[in-house]
VMD Tcl script that draws the C-alpha trace (Angstrom):
set ca {
  {50.74 14.53 9.63}
  {50.11 12.40 6.54}
  {47.54 10.40 8.46}
  {45.54 13.55 9.26}
  {45.45 14.50 5.59}
  {43.98 11.12 4.81}
  {41.47 10.97 7.66}
  {39.75 14.29 6.95}
  {38.88 13.53 3.29}
  {37.70 10.05 4.25}
  {35.48 11.49 6.97}
  {33.99 14.01 4.53}
  {33.32 11.31 1.93}
  {31.63 9.16 4.57}
  {29.42 12.05 5.67}
  {28.53 12.88 2.07}
  {27.51 9.28 1.48}
  {25.25 9.37 4.51}
  {23.46 12.47 3.28}
  {22.82 11.22 -0.25}
  {20.89 8.10 0.64}
  {18.18 9.81 2.73}
  {17.63 12.31 -0.09}
  {17.02 9.51 -2.58}
  {14.76 7.72 -0.14}
  {12.89 10.97 0.54}
  {12.32 11.47 -3.19}
  {10.96 7.92 -3.50}
  {8.57 8.53 -0.60}
  {7.42 11.83 -2.12}
  {6.79 10.14 -5.48}
  {4.85 7.32 -3.80}
  {2.71 9.79 -1.81}
  {2.03 11.90 -4.92}
  {0.90 8.78 -6.80}
  {-1.34 7.77 -3.87}
  {-2.89 11.27 -3.80}
  {-3.50 11.20 -7.57}
  {-5.14 7.78 -7.27}
  {-7.42 8.93 -4.45}
  {-8.42 12.07 -6.37}
  {-9.22 10.07 -9.53}
  {-12.90 10.43 -10.33}
  {-13.08 13.88 -8.70}
  {-12.90 17.29 -10.35}
  {-11.18 20.22 -8.66}
  {-13.19 23.35 -8.01}
  {-12.16 26.90 -7.23}
  {-10.15 27.12 -3.97}
  {-11.93 28.65 -0.98}
  {-10.40 30.28 2.09}
  {-12.61 28.55 4.67}
  {-14.70 25.42 5.02}
  {-17.28 24.36 7.56}
  {-15.94 21.58 9.72}
  {-19.07 20.13 11.29}
  {-19.48 17.28 8.77}
  {-15.84 16.78 7.90}
  {-13.79 13.65 8.56}
  {-10.06 13.56 8.40}
  {-7.48 14.61 7.75}
  {-5.59 12.04 5.76}
  {-1.99 13.00 5.06}
  {-0.29 12.62 1.69}
  {3.38 13.44 2.05}
  {4.53 16.34 4.18}
  {2.20 19.05 2.90}
  {-1.09 17.69 1.53}
  {-4.13 16.93 3.68}
  {-7.48 15.55 2.54}
  {-10.71 16.19 4.46}
  {-13.81 14.17 3.55}
  {-17.14 16.03 3.57}
  {-19.26 13.12 2.39}
  {-19.02 10.62 -0.46}
  {-19.10 13.19 -3.22}
  {-17.04 16.04 -1.78}
  {-13.52 16.19 -0.44}
  {-11.24 19.12 0.31}
  {-7.52 19.21 -0.36}
  {-5.32 21.49 1.68}
  {-1.68 22.10 0.86}
  {-0.12 23.32 4.08}
  {2.55 25.95 4.55}
  {5.19 24.18 6.57}
  {5.13 20.52 7.41}
  {2.52 18.69 9.46}
  {4.10 15.38 8.52}
  {3.22 13.82 11.88}
  {-0.33 13.27 10.62}
  {1.05 10.69 8.21}
  {2.53 8.81 11.17}
  {-0.82 8.69 12.94}
  {-0.32 11.71 15.16}
  {-3.16 14.06 16.03}
  {-3.72 17.30 14.13}
  {-4.71 20.11 16.48}
  {-6.06 23.21 14.74}
  {-6.51 26.47 16.60}
  {-9.80 27.87 15.29}
  {-11.62 31.06 16.14}
  {-14.93 30.02 14.55}
  {-16.82 26.95 13.32}
  {-14.75 27.00 10.14}
  {-11.23 25.98 9.27}
  {-9.58 28.77 7.31}
  {-6.41 29.39 5.36}
  {-3.86 30.77 7.79}
  {-5.12 28.78 10.79}
  {-2.20 27.29 12.67}
  {-2.17 23.52 13.06}
  {0.08 21.48 15.30}
  {0.83 17.78 15.25}
  {1.07 15.94 18.54}
  {1.96 12.49 19.76}
  {-0.86 12.05 22.27}
  {0.67 8.92 23.80}
  {4.01 10.54 24.56}
  {2.34 13.87 25.31}
  {4.35 16.29 23.19}
  {4.01 18.33 20.02}
  {5.97 17.20 16.99}
  {5.46 19.93 14.39}
  {3.33 22.77 13.10}
  {2.08 24.26 9.87}
  {-0.39 26.82 8.58}
  {-3.39 25.74 6.54}
  {-3.52 26.91 2.95}
  {-6.63 27.47 0.82}
  {-9.06 24.54 0.59}
  {-9.63 23.11 -2.88}
  {-12.98 21.31 -3.18}
  {-13.08 18.16 -5.28}
  {-16.48 16.89 -6.39}
  {-17.08 13.38 -7.62}
  {-17.59 13.38 -11.38}
  {-20.69 11.61 -12.57}
  {-19.97 8.64 -14.88}
}
mol new
graphics top color blue
foreach p $ca { graphics top sphere $p radius 0.5 }
foreach p [lrange $ca 0 end-1] q [lrange $ca 1 end] { graphics top cylinder $p $q radius 0.2 }
display resetview
């Protein structure tokens, strides 16, 4: 009976220790991704968010953390999209598949991430508004 009283607290302490480390690591990753996003947006000025953007001349996305995507529309214009939900698979090199009903990507469009090699979907999110960033002239 005494042994059971000792085992349960030790098991709980062990589990608590396992959950703390990933949280700290996750915070470090988030801070690193935020710094990388800030560095890549340096030299650009944010404009007024728009609900849709034409996607014919857009490259990307590039993922920054779990929720931020950058689409390049040329040298002087990029769009930032902060997703609702996590499309974190893009950051691991997975494909982003967006279900569109027109030639534009719009806030509210559902996006899915997929591992095309393994052949399965890994996550989904909804696109948020698109914030245009224009290169500032020196």
